C-alpha positions as CSV (number, residue, x, y, z in Angstrom):
1,M,-4.4,2.4,166.5
2,T,-0.8,2.2,165.3
3,I,0.6,4.3,162.5
4,R,3.8,3.1,160.9
5,T,5.7,4.7,157.9
6,A,9.1,3.9,156.6
7,C,10.8,6.4,158.6
8,S,8.8,6.7,161.8
9,R,8.7,4.7,165.1
10,R,5.6,3.1,166.3
11,Q,3.2,5.7,167.6
12,S,0.1,4.8,169.7
13,S,-3.0,6.7,170.3
14,S,-5.6,6.4,173.0
15,P,-7.9,3.3,172.4
16,R,-10.8,5.3,173.6
17,R,-12.7,7.1,170.7
18,S,-15.3,9.8,171.1
19,A,-18.8,9.3,169.7
20,G,-18.1,12.2,167.2
21,A,-14.9,10.4,166.0
22,A,-16.9,7.2,165.5
23,R,-19.4,8.9,163.3
24,F,-16.8,10.6,161.1
25,G,-17.6,9.7,157.5
26,S,-15.3,7.3,155.8
27,T,-14.8,9.5,152.8
28,V,-13.4,12.3,154.9
29,A,-11.3,9.8,157.1
30,G,-10.0,8.2,153.8
31,A,-9.0,11.6,152.5
32,L,-7.3,12.6,155.7
33,T,-5.4,9.3,155.8
34,G,-4.3,9.9,152.2
35,L,-3.1,13.4,153.1
36,L,-1.2,12.2,156.1
37,T,0.3,9.6,154.0
38,V,1.5,12.3,151.6
39,V,3.0,14.4,154.4
40,A,4.6,11.2,156.0
41,L,6.2,10.3,152.7
42,A,7.5,13.9,152.2
43,A,9.1,13.7,155.5
44,C,10.7,10.4,154.6
45,A,11.9,11.8,151.3
46,Q,14.2,14.3,153.0
47,T,17.9,13.5,153.0
48,D,20.7,14.6,155.0
49,D,22.1,16.8,152.2
50,G,20.2,19.9,153.5
51,P,18.6,21.4,156.6
52,G,15.5,19.7,158.0
53,P,12.1,21.1,158.5
54,S,13.1,23.0,161.6
55,T,15.0,25.5,159.5
56,P,13.0,28.8,159.8
57,A,11.5,30.2,156.7
58,P,12.9,33.4,155.2
59,A,10.9,36.5,155.9
60,P,8.0,37.2,153.8
61,S,9.5,40.3,152.2
62,A,12.6,38.3,151.0
63,A,10.5,35.5,149.3
64,A,9.4,36.1,145.8
65,W,7.6,33.5,143.5
66,A,9.7,32.4,140.6
67,P,7.3,31.5,137.9
68,G,10.0,29.3,136.0
69,G,11.5,28.0,139.2
70,T,11.5,24.5,140.8
71,A,9.2,23.5,143.7
72,E,12.3,23.8,146.0
73,Q,13.1,27.3,144.9
74,N,9.4,28.4,145.4
75,L,9.0,26.8,148.8
76,P,9.8,30.0,150.7
77,A,7.6,32.1,148.7
78,F,4.7,29.4,149.0
79,Q,5.1,29.6,152.8
80,A,5.3,33.4,152.8
81,L,2.3,33.6,150.5
82,L,0.1,31.4,152.5
83,Q,1.1,31.8,156.1
84,P,-0.7,35.1,156.5
85,L,-4.0,33.4,156.0
86,T,-3.6,31.4,159.2
87,K,-6.4,32.0,161.7
88,D,-6.7,31.1,165.5
89,D,-7.4,27.6,165.7
90,K,-9.3,27.6,162.3
91,V,-8.6,27.0,158.7
92,P,-9.0,29.7,155.9
93,T,-11.6,29.5,153.4
94,T,-10.8,27.3,150.3
95,Q,-11.5,30.3,148.2
96,S,-9.0,32.7,149.9
97,V,-6.3,30.0,149.6
98,V,-7.0,29.5,145.8
99,D,-7.1,33.3,145.3
100,A,-3.7,33.8,147.0
101,V,-2.1,31.1,144.9
102,H,-3.7,32.5,141.8
103,S,-2.3,35.9,142.5
104,V,1.2,34.6,141.7
105,G,0.2,33.1,138.4
106,V,-0.4,29.6,139.3
107,T,-3.2,28.1,137.3
108,S,-6.1,26.0,138.5
109,D,-4.7,22.9,136.6
110,Q,-1.5,23.0,138.7
111,M,-3.4,23.3,142.0
112,Q,-5.3,20.9,144.4
113,V,-7.0,22.0,147.5
114,T,-9.3,20.2,150.1
115,P,-12.6,21.7,151.2
116,D,-13.0,24.0,154.2
117,H,-16.1,22.3,155.3
118,T,-16.9,18.6,156.0
119,P,-19.8,16.7,154.1
120,K,-21.9,17.5,157.2
121,D,-21.3,21.2,156.7
122,L,-18.9,21.5,159.8
123,D,-15.7,23.6,159.7
124,A,-12.8,21.3,158.5
125,D,-10.2,20.7,161.1
126,S,-7.5,21.0,158.3
127,L,-7.1,22.4,154.7
128,S,-4.4,21.3,152.3
129,I,-3.2,22.9,149.3
130,S,-0.7,21.7,146.6
131,V,0.9,23.2,143.5
132,K,2.5,20.9,141.0
133,I,5.7,22.4,139.5
134,K,7.3,20.2,136.9
135,E,7.5,16.8,138.6
136,Q,7.3,18.0,142.2
137,C,4.7,19.2,144.6
138,L,4.5,22.0,147.0
139,V,2.1,20.7,149.7
140,G,0.9,22.9,152.4
141,Q,-1.6,22.2,155.2
142,Y,-3.4,24.5,157.7
143,H,-4.3,22.9,161.1
144,R,-4.9,24.3,164.5
145,G,-3.9,27.8,163.6
146,R,-0.6,26.7,161.9
147,F,0.7,26.5,158.4
148,E,3.3,23.9,157.3
149,A,4.7,23.2,153.9
150,V,7.0,20.7,152.3
151,V,8.3,19.6,148.8
152,A,7.0,16.2,148.0
153,E,7.0,13.8,145.0
154,P,3.5,13.2,143.3
155,I,1.7,9.9,144.0
156,N,0.2,8.5,140.8
157,G,0.6,12.0,139.2
158,A,-1.2,13.8,142.1
159,C,0.0,15.9,144.9
160,L,-2.9,15.3,147.0
161,V,-4.6,12.1,147.7
162,G,-8.4,12.0,148.6
163,S,-11.2,14.5,148.1
164,T,-10.3,17.9,146.6
165,V,-12.4,20.8,145.3
166,P,-13.0,21.0,141.6
167,L,-11.1,24.3,140.4
168,T,-12.0,26.1,137.2
């Protein structure tokens, strides 16, 4: 399989696929493809005007959520808020992520989150969360015991593409 984005080089993966990967539902695969597209596009949107993603985030005590702030201003607080939920090679529960984001005053209509379980009720390999602030998105993803976050532009008005959990 070859993956191409506007800012990446050709990447190849092994042509061999496991039986489990072959049975993976097209809905989940489509959601993950959409999420990877959002993350890839967010990486492409970076300019040379500022530091790249390798810049370390400020210490959690230094980051405070700014309710009227921009997505860029709230990125360090978003990272500090959600990083502690990281687990060893597992994703946190959807509810714990939603509760954390609600704790700083973000409403459900600003947020999108993916499920922590697959349609076959297996633990999800990744979990994504987004918060729409004005016309930008904070997009974070838990995967293999890590949490990464970026600021991205919405796609057709949404921050995450694919299946998300209904929030009330």
